[in-house]
C-alpha positions as CSV (number, residue, x, y, z in Angstrom):
1,M,138.6,94.8,-46.7
2,N,136.1,95.0,-43.5
3,K,135.1,92.5,-41.2
4,H,131.8,91.4,-43.0
5,L,133.9,91.2,-46.1
6,R,136.5,89.0,-45.0
7,N,134.1,86.6,-43.5
8,L,132.3,86.2,-46.6
9,F,135.7,85.7,-48.5
10,R,136.4,82.8,-46.1
11,I,133.1,81.3,-46.6
12,T,133.5,81.4,-50.3
13,Q,136.9,80.0,-50.3
14,R,135.7,76.7,-48.4
15,L,132.6,76.3,-50.5
16,L,134.8,76.5,-53.7
17,V,137.0,74.1,-52.3
18,T,134.0,71.8,-51.1
19,F,132.8,72.1,-54.7
20,S,136.0,71.0,-56.1
21,Q,135.9,67.7,-54.0
22,T,132.2,67.0,-53.4
23,P,129.6,68.8,-55.6
24,V,126.8,67.2,-53.8
25,A,128.1,68.6,-50.4
26,F,128.8,72.0,-51.8
27,A,125.0,72.1,-53.0
28,F,123.7,71.3,-49.2
29,Q,126.6,73.8,-47.9
30,F,125.2,76.7,-50.2
31,K,121.6,75.9,-49.2
32,N,122.2,76.4,-45.2
33,I,124.3,79.7,-45.7
34,P,121.4,81.8,-44.9
35,H,120.6,79.5,-41.7
36,H,124.5,79.8,-40.4
37,L,124.2,83.5,-41.1
38,S,121.0,84.0,-39.1
39,A,122.5,81.4,-36.3
40,F,125.3,83.8,-36.2
41,R,123.6,87.1,-36.1
42,F,121.1,86.1,-33.5
43,A,124.3,84.7,-31.1
44,K,125.8,88.2,-31.6
45,T,122.8,90.4,-30.7
46,A,120.3,88.3,-28.5
47,S,120.2,88.7,-25.0
48,L,120.0,85.3,-23.7
49,A,119.8,86.1,-19.9
50,P,116.7,84.3,-18.0
51,A,113.7,86.0,-17.6
52,E,114.3,85.5,-13.6
53,T,117.5,85.9,-11.7
54,T,117.8,82.8,-9.5
55,N,120.6,82.1,-7.0
56,S,123.0,79.6,-9.2
57,T,123.5,76.1,-7.6
58,A,126.6,75.3,-9.9
59,P,129.2,73.8,-7.4
60,A,132.0,76.4,-6.4
61,V,135.1,76.1,-8.4
62,S,137.1,75.6,-5.3
63,E,135.5,72.5,-5.4
64,N,137.2,71.2,-8.4
65,P,140.6,69.4,-7.7
66,L,142.0,70.6,-11.1
67,W,141.3,74.1,-10.0
68,R,142.5,73.9,-6.7
69,Y,145.8,72.3,-7.9
70,F,146.2,75.0,-10.7
71,D,145.2,77.8,-8.3
72,A,148.1,76.4,-6.0
73,H,150.6,76.0,-8.5
74,Q,152.7,79.6,-8.0
75,E,155.9,78.2,-8.8
76,G,157.8,75.5,-11.2
77,P,156.8,74.5,-14.5
78,G,154.3,76.7,-16.3
79,I,150.5,75.8,-16.8
80,W,148.4,78.1,-19.2
81,K,144.8,77.4,-19.5
82,W,141.7,79.6,-19.7
83,D,139.8,79.3,-16.5
84,H,136.4,78.0,-17.7
85,Y,138.6,74.7,-19.2
86,F,138.7,73.6,-15.8
87,E,134.7,73.0,-15.4
88,V,135.0,71.2,-18.8
89,Y,137.6,69.2,-17.8
90,H,136.4,67.7,-14.4
91,R,132.7,67.2,-16.0
92,H,134.0,64.8,-18.6
93,L,137.0,63.2,-17.1
94,A,136.0,62.8,-13.4
95,K,134.9,59.1,-14.5
96,F,138.9,58.1,-14.9
97,V,140.1,59.3,-11.6
98,G,141.5,56.3,-9.7
99,R,141.7,54.2,-13.1
100,S,144.4,53.0,-15.0
101,T,144.1,55.5,-17.6
102,H,146.3,56.7,-20.7
103,L,146.0,60.2,-21.5
104,V,147.8,62.1,-24.5
105,E,148.1,66.1,-24.4
106,V,149.6,67.6,-27.8
107,G,151.3,70.7,-26.8
108,I,153.7,70.9,-23.8
109,Y,154.9,73.9,-23.9
110,S,156.5,74.7,-20.2
111,G,155.5,70.9,-19.0
112,G,153.2,72.1,-15.9
113,S,150.2,70.5,-17.1
114,L,151.8,66.9,-17.4
115,Q,151.7,66.6,-13.3
116,M,148.4,68.2,-12.8
117,W,147.2,65.4,-14.8
118,R,149.1,62.8,-12.9
119,S,147.8,64.6,-9.5
120,Y,144.2,64.6,-10.6
121,F,143.7,61.2,-12.2
122,G,146.2,59.4,-9.7
123,P,149.1,56.7,-9.5
124,G,146.9,54.7,-12.4
125,M,147.4,57.7,-14.8
126,H,150.2,57.4,-17.6
127,V,150.5,60.5,-19.5
128,H,151.8,61.0,-23.0
129,G,153.2,64.5,-23.7
130,I,153.3,65.4,-27.6
131,D,155.4,68.4,-28.9
132,I,157.1,69.8,-32.1
133,E,160.1,70.9,-30.0
134,P,162.8,68.5,-29.0
135,A,163.6,70.6,-26.0
136,C,160.3,69.3,-24.3
137,E,162.1,65.6,-24.2
138,V,163.3,67.1,-20.5
139,Y,160.0,66.9,-19.1
140,R,160.1,63.0,-19.4
141,T,159.6,61.8,-16.2
142,E,158.0,58.5,-14.1
143,G,154.6,58.1,-15.4
144,V,155.0,60.6,-18.2
145,D,156.4,59.7,-21.5
146,I,157.4,62.5,-24.4
147,H,156.8,62.1,-28.1
148,I,158.5,64.5,-30.1
149,G,156.8,65.1,-33.8
150,D,154.1,67.2,-35.9
151,Q,150.6,66.7,-34.8
152,A,149.6,67.5,-38.5
153,D,151.9,64.7,-39.6
154,R,149.6,61.3,-40.4
155,T,152.8,59.4,-40.5
156,F,153.5,60.2,-37.0
157,W,150.3,59.5,-35.7
158,S,150.5,56.0,-37.3
159,A,154.0,55.6,-35.6
160,F,152.4,56.8,-32.1
161,R,149.6,54.4,-32.6
162,Q,151.9,51.5,-32.8
163,K,153.9,52.5,-29.7
164,V,150.9,53.5,-27.9
165,P,148.2,51.2,-28.1
166,Q,145.6,52.3,-25.6
167,V,144.2,55.6,-25.2
168,D,141.6,56.9,-23.2
169,I,141.9,60.8,-23.1
170,L,143.3,63.0,-25.8
171,I,143.6,67.0,-25.3
172,D,144.8,68.9,-28.0
173,D,146.3,72.2,-26.8
174,G,148.9,72.0,-29.7
175,G,149.2,74.1,-32.6
176,H,146.1,75.1,-33.0
177,S,145.7,75.5,-36.6
178,P,142.5,74.1,-38.2
179,E,144.4,71.8,-40.3
180,Q,146.4,70.7,-37.1
181,Q,143.2,70.1,-35.5
182,Q,141.5,68.2,-38.0
183,V,144.6,65.6,-38.7
184,T,144.7,65.0,-34.8
185,L,141.1,64.1,-34.2
186,E,140.9,61.9,-37.4
187,E,144.1,60.1,-36.4
188,I,143.5,59.8,-32.9
189,F,139.5,59.4,-32.3
190,P,139.3,55.9,-33.9
191,H,142.2,54.7,-31.7
192,L,140.4,55.8,-28.6
193,R,139.5,53.1,-26.3
194,P,135.5,52.8,-25.7
195,G,134.3,55.3,-23.4
196,G,137.2,57.6,-24.4
197,V,137.2,61.4,-24.3
198,Y,138.6,64.0,-27.2
199,I,139.1,67.6,-26.4
200,C,140.1,70.2,-28.5
201,E,141.1,73.6,-26.7
202,D,141.4,77.2,-28.6
203,I,139.1,77.2,-31.2
204,H,139.2,80.4,-31.6
205,G,137.8,83.3,-33.8
206,D,134.3,84.1,-36.0
207,H,133.8,81.2,-38.5
208,N,136.7,79.5,-37.4
209,R,137.5,76.7,-40.0
210,F,137.9,73.7,-37.5
211,A,134.5,74.9,-36.0
212,S,132.8,74.7,-39.4
213,Y,135.0,71.3,-39.9
214,L,132.9,70.0,-36.8
215,S,129.7,71.1,-38.0
216,G,129.9,68.1,-40.7
217,Y,130.1,65.8,-37.8
218,C,127.1,67.1,-36.5
219,N,125.4,66.8,-39.6
220,A,126.5,62.8,-39.6
221,M,125.3,62.5,-36.6
222,N,121.7,63.7,-37.1
223,Q,121.6,61.5,-40.4
224,T,118.8,59.1,-40.4
225,V,118.3,56.0,-42.5
226,E,115.1,53.9,-42.2
227,Q,115.4,50.4,-41.2
228,G,112.0,49.5,-40.0
229,P,109.0,51.2,-38.6
230,A,110.8,52.0,-35.2
231,S,114.1,51.7,-36.2
232,L,117.0,53.7,-37.8
233,A,120.2,52.5,-39.5
234,V,123.4,54.0,-37.8
235,N,126.4,55.5,-40.0
236,P,129.9,54.6,-38.9
237,L,130.2,58.0,-37.1
238,Q,127.3,56.9,-34.9
239,K,128.3,53.7,-34.3
240,W,130.8,55.0,-32.1
241,M,130.6,58.8,-31.3
242,H,128.6,59.2,-28.3
243,S,128.2,62.6,-28.4
244,I,129.7,66.2,-29.2
245,H,130.1,69.3,-26.7
246,F,130.3,72.6,-27.4
247,Y,131.9,75.4,-25.4
248,P,133.6,78.6,-25.7
249,C,136.5,78.0,-27.7
250,M,136.4,74.2,-27.2
251,V,134.9,71.1,-27.9
252,V,134.6,67.4,-26.4
253,I,133.6,64.3,-28.2
254,E,133.0,61.4,-26.1
255,K,132.8,58.0,-27.5
256,R,130.6,55.2,-26.6
257,D,131.2,52.3,-24.2
258,A,130.1,49.8,-27.0
259,E,129.0,49.9,-30.6
260,L,125.9,51.2,-31.0
261,A,123.8,48.8,-33.4
262,S,120.6,51.1,-34.4
263,L,118.5,54.0,-33.2
264,H,115.3,52.8,-31.9
265,N,111.9,54.7,-31.5
266,S,109.9,53.3,-28.6
267,R,106.3,54.0,-27.3
268,R,105.0,53.5,-24.0
269,G,101.2,53.9,-23.3
270,T,97.9,53.0,-24.2
271,Q,96.3,56.4,-24.7
272,W,97.3,58.5,-27.7
273,Q,95.8,61.7,-29.6
274,P,94.5,61.1,-33.0
275,F,96.6,63.5,-34.7
276,F,99.0,60.6,-36.6
277,P,95.9,57.5,-36.8
278,D,98.6,55.8,-39.0
279,R,101.1,55.7,-36.5
280,V,99.1,54.2,-33.7
281,D,99.2,50.5,-33.2
């Protein structure tokens, strides 16, 4: 079976599962297949280079304290991360530096990143490492708690939430299967404190099932229900999900600082083109 047939087979499988659960959602997904494939084809073949090359104004990676820690870490417990993750971490997590913060990392492996987070955020940071491997208990130390369990087990998360009532950041670097990632997101995002950040790493491969799952969140984020002439009602997701950021093989979801009551379409100014006279006050 060639690559294109395998991709078609995977898509068909997902559609059949969706149809068995929610026929209406199936109809919408089926209708969107051509758009999905068109975007995928464009991403694979188009040149996205700028028309004119300019000098980059992006900060040097050496200015990122997380990267400096990682680059200098030549001995001791191992840290295994893709290099481009460090810019993403610093962009979304810098606001927690120096604050009393609770971070959860799923996937301890050799334990090196647990101390990296402590170094980056400061003494007010409390790290909770989660792994299915009991041997990871050895990494328990001051400011670092270890929890042994299966991230795909919802009963584990229920017990974890009782033990750890406050979570500001979750980083999923665990088993990497779509099922594990989905359960972790569903169980922990509602538990994040206002302003919290969820990060999932290593979303690899064409037509990744977890990436397809995340597209459902994008649909819900764009859902509009008219409430008035310049106001939209918000759904449960829009109330608390502030934004979704996609990076190569990685997603970051940020929680709102406060519940959003509605979406407003505001206008300023007195001079308007007459294209939509019915919309002008």
